[in-house]
C-alpha positions as CSV (number, residue, x, y, z in Angstrom):
1,M,220.3,135.6,60.1
2,L,222.8,133.3,60.3
3,I,221.6,129.7,60.9
4,T,224.1,127.2,62.2
5,K,223.7,123.4,61.6
6,F,223.6,121.8,65.1
7,D,224.5,118.5,65.7
8,L,224.8,117.0,69.1
9,Y,226.7,114.0,67.9
10,N,229.6,116.0,66.3
11,A,232.8,115.0,67.7
12,E,233.3,118.6,68.9
13,W,230.2,118.6,70.7
14,L,230.9,115.4,72.3
15,D,234.2,116.7,73.6
16,L,232.8,119.9,74.8
17,V,229.8,117.8,76.4
18,F,231.9,115.0,78.0
19,D,234.8,117.5,79.1
20,H,236.1,116.6,82.2
21,R,234.1,113.5,82.2
22,N,234.6,110.0,82.2
23,K,234.7,109.2,78.8
24,N,235.2,105.5,79.1
25,Y,231.4,105.3,80.0
26,G,229.0,103.8,77.8
27,A,227.0,106.9,76.8
28,Y,230.3,108.5,75.1
29,E,230.9,105.4,72.9
30,L,227.3,105.1,72.1
31,R,227.0,108.8,71.1
32,Q,229.8,108.8,69.0
33,S,229.0,105.5,66.9
34,Y,225.4,106.7,66.6
35,G,225.4,107.6,63.1
36,R,227.2,104.5,61.8
37,T,224.7,102.2,63.8
38,M,221.9,104.1,62.3
39,A,222.8,103.8,59.0
40,K,223.9,100.4,59.3
41,S,220.6,99.4,60.7
42,M,218.6,101.3,57.8
43,G,220.6,99.4,55.5
44,I,219.8,95.9,56.8
45,A,216.2,97.0,57.2
46,F,216.0,97.9,53.3
47,A,218.0,94.7,52.4
48,V,215.7,92.3,54.4
49,V,212.4,94.2,53.0
50,A,214.0,93.9,49.3
51,L,214.9,90.2,49.9
52,L,211.5,89.2,51.1
53,S,209.6,90.8,48.1
54,A,211.8,89.6,45.8
55,A,211.6,85.9,47.2
56,A,207.3,86.8,47.3
57,I,207.5,87.4,43.6
58,I,209.9,84.2,42.8
59,F,208.2,81.8,44.5
60,K,204.5,82.9,43.7
61,A,202.0,80.1,43.7
62,K,201.5,78.8,40.1
63,P,197.9,77.5,39.2
64,K,198.0,73.9,39.3
65,P,197.2,72.2,36.1
66,I,194.0,70.7,35.3
67,D,194.4,67.0,35.2
68,N,192.3,65.6,32.4
69,S,192.8,62.1,33.0
70,R,190.3,62.3,35.7
71,I,187.3,63.3,33.2
72,I,184.8,60.5,32.8
73,E,182.9,60.5,29.6
74,V,179.4,59.3,30.2
75,K,177.4,57.7,27.1
76,L,174.0,56.8,26.9
77,D,172.9,53.5,26.6
78,P,170.9,53.2,23.4
79,S,168.9,50.0,25.0
80,I,167.2,52.0,27.5
81,P,163.9,52.5,26.8
82,K,162.6,56.3,26.6
83,P,160.0,57.4,29.0
84,P,156.5,56.7,27.3
85,V,154.8,59.7,25.8
86,E,151.4,60.3,27.6
87,A,148.4,59.7,25.4
88,K,145.6,62.6,24.9
89,P,143.0,61.8,26.5
90,K,140.0,60.7,24.2
91,Q,137.4,62.8,23.2
92,P,134.0,61.5,24.3
93,D,131.7,60.5,21.6
94,A,129.2,63.0,20.8
95,P,126.0,62.0,22.3
96,A,123.6,60.0,19.8
97,P,120.8,62.1,18.5
98,I,117.7,61.9,20.5
99,E,115.0,60.2,18.7
100,H,111.8,62.4,18.3
101,Q,108.9,60.6,19.8
102,K,105.5,61.4,19.2
103,P,104.2,63.7,21.6
104,A,101.3,62.1,24.2
105,A,97.9,63.4,23.7
106,P,97.2,66.2,26.2
107,V,95.0,65.5,29.2
108,E,92.5,68.1,30.2
109,T,93.9,70.7,32.6
110,K,92.1,73.6,34.9
111,G,94.1,76.4,35.1
112,F,94.6,77.6,38.9
113,T,96.3,80.7,39.4
114,T,97.9,81.7,42.7
115,P,95.9,84.5,44.5
116,H,97.6,87.9,44.4
117,L,96.8,91.1,46.6
118,V,95.7,93.6,43.9
119,T,94.2,96.9,44.4
120,T,91.4,96.3,41.9
121,E,89.3,93.1,41.5
122,P,90.6,90.0,39.9
123,P,89.8,89.5,36.2
124,T,88.6,86.0,36.7
125,D,87.2,83.8,39.6
126,P,89.2,80.8,41.1
127,P,87.7,77.5,39.9
128,T,85.3,75.6,42.4
129,I,85.9,72.3,44.0
130,D,83.5,70.8,41.4
131,Q,85.5,72.2,38.5
132,L,88.6,70.6,40.0
133,K,87.3,67.3,40.2
134,N,88.7,64.7,37.8
135,V,90.8,67.2,36.4
136,A,94.7,68.2,36.7
137,I,95.8,71.1,38.1
138,G,97.9,73.5,35.9
139,P,98.9,77.2,35.2
140,V,96.4,77.4,32.4
141,D,93.3,75.7,31.1
142,V,94.2,72.9,28.4
143,A,91.4,71.0,26.6
144,G,91.9,67.1,26.9
145,K,91.2,63.8,28.2
146,S,89.3,63.9,31.2
147,G,88.7,61.3,34.1
148,T,89.9,60.0,37.5
149,D,93.4,58.9,35.9
150,N,94.4,62.6,35.8
151,V,94.2,62.8,39.8
152,A,96.8,61.2,41.9
153,K,95.5,58.5,44.1
154,T,95.8,59.1,47.9
155,D,94.3,55.9,49.4
156,E,97.8,54.2,49.2
157,G,99.3,56.4,51.9
158,T,102.1,58.6,51.9
159,P,105.9,57.5,52.1
160,G,106.1,58.5,55.6
161,G,103.8,55.9,57.0
162,T,100.9,56.4,59.2
163,G,102.7,58.3,61.9
164,T,102.9,55.7,64.5
165,A,106.2,53.9,65.1
166,K,106.1,50.0,65.0
167,V,105.9,48.5,68.5
168,D,109.4,46.8,69.1
169,D,108.7,43.7,71.2
170,G,111.9,41.9,70.3
171,V,114.6,41.1,72.8
172,H,118.0,43.4,72.2
173,T,121.5,42.4,73.3
174,L,124.1,44.5,75.1
175,G,126.2,44.1,71.6
176,E,123.9,46.3,69.8
177,V,124.3,50.0,70.0
178,L,121.0,51.5,71.8
179,E,120.0,55.1,72.2
180,V,119.8,54.6,76.0
181,M,121.5,51.4,77.4
182,P,119.7,49.8,80.7
183,E,121.5,50.3,84.0
184,P,120.4,50.1,87.7
185,V,118.6,52.6,89.7
186,G,121.4,54.5,91.1
187,G,124.3,53.5,88.9
188,A,126.8,50.8,89.1
189,A,127.7,52.1,92.8
190,A,124.1,51.4,94.0
191,W,124.0,48.0,92.3
192,A,127.2,46.8,94.1
193,K,125.9,47.9,97.4
194,F,122.6,46.0,96.8
195,L,124.6,42.7,96.1
196,Q,126.9,43.1,98.9
197,K,124.1,43.7,101.5
198,N,121.6,40.8,100.5
199,L,124.2,38.1,99.3
200,R,125.0,35.5,102.1
201,F,127.8,33.1,101.8
202,P,126.4,29.5,101.5
203,A,126.9,27.4,104.5
204,V,128.0,24.2,102.4
205,A,130.5,26.4,100.6
206,Q,131.9,27.5,103.7
207,E,132.2,24.1,105.5
208,Q,134.0,23.0,102.2
209,G,136.1,26.3,102.5
210,V,135.7,26.9,98.5
211,S,134.9,30.2,96.5
212,G,133.2,30.2,93.3
213,K,131.4,32.6,90.5
214,V,128.1,32.5,89.2
215,L,127.4,33.8,85.6
216,L,123.7,34.8,85.4
217,S,121.5,36.3,82.6
218,F,117.9,38.3,82.7
219,I,115.6,40.4,80.8
220,I,115.2,43.9,81.3
221,E,111.6,44.4,80.4
222,K,110.3,47.8,79.0
223,D,109.0,48.6,82.6
224,G,112.7,47.9,84.0
225,T,111.7,44.7,85.8
226,L,114.0,41.6,85.7
227,S,112.4,38.5,84.1
228,N,113.7,35.2,82.9
229,I,116.4,34.8,85.4
230,K,118.7,32.1,84.8
231,V,122.2,30.5,85.7
232,D,124.2,30.5,82.5
233,R,127.6,28.8,84.1
234,P,126.8,27.3,87.4
235,A,129.3,27.3,90.3
236,G,127.8,24.5,92.7
237,Y,128.2,24.7,96.5
238,G,124.8,26.4,96.8
239,F,126.1,29.3,94.7
240,D,123.6,29.1,92.3
241,E,121.1,29.4,94.5
242,E,121.9,32.4,96.5
243,A,122.6,34.2,93.2
244,L,118.9,33.5,92.2
245,R,117.4,34.3,95.3
246,V,118.9,37.7,95.2
247,L,118.3,39.2,91.7
248,K,114.7,38.1,92.5
249,L,114.7,40.6,95.2
250,A,116.3,43.3,92.9
251,K,114.0,46.5,92.0
252,A,113.4,47.6,88.6
253,W,116.2,48.9,86.6
254,K,116.0,51.9,84.1
255,P,114.7,50.2,80.7
256,G,116.9,50.6,77.5
257,V,115.5,52.8,75.0
258,Q,115.7,52.6,70.9
259,N,113.7,54.8,68.4
260,G,112.1,56.8,71.2
261,Q,110.5,53.9,72.9
262,N,111.4,51.2,75.8
263,V,112.6,47.6,74.4
264,R,113.4,44.7,76.4
265,V,117.3,43.9,76.6
266,R,119.0,40.9,77.9
267,Y,121.7,41.1,80.2
268,S,124.6,39.2,81.7
269,I,126.4,39.6,85.3
270,P,128.8,37.6,87.0
271,I,128.3,37.1,90.7
272,S,131.5,36.4,92.8
273,F,131.6,34.6,96.4
274,Q,135.1,34.8,98.0
275,L,135.7,33.3,101.2
276,A,137.4,35.7,103.6
277,T,141.1,34.1,104.5
278,E,142.0,34.5,108.3
279,E,145.5,36.2,108.2
């Protein structure tokens, strides 16, 4: 089979294709110069690639030399003291030998064994009360000195005391820490309501147009009643007398408690008298 090379850009084929056509049109000229244009473009491209490769090899960055002039030499100062060496802990001295003392003479002891439940009869009976008199109690019988010195004395009482607390009749203050602090029955709100209901503004102070504050103190007894009511800082103009009058009308408070028993507590309160101003 005959194979013919087919080239559309050959001059003969171009003349045949553009027969009876306008060859001055740009397509005829482009096809006619296509081979030369392609070869020229390929040559320029290869040349540019080769030039760039050569430039990359030539101008490749060289490693920067190390500047030894900037190296700093450090020398140790021999005058600097060395860190102290931790001393080893001193071994404790061996304990002094205990001098052997002459053993004391044994005292007479009567063995008192703890009873145990057994299936057979016990080999010995426990000592009687008379046998335990004037002897110390121990696990076995030991012969020795007998007498009342062997028995602990019980007439001096026990460290726990007699079992009854000492009566506290002293007067405590609010600065002390008590188990239960005294307070009015019903709390602070009930106490303020009582004062507001019973206090009367003195006529003398009202005529003079003055106000005042009275500081009073009293003792809350063990039953809660108020005693020893007195004015610690008077205000005059009848305020002191009115404050004393009202406190004497007060009902018993809840008493303070310390060590489980009611105690007496001194209390201080201020009572203010404020004259109402007309707007």
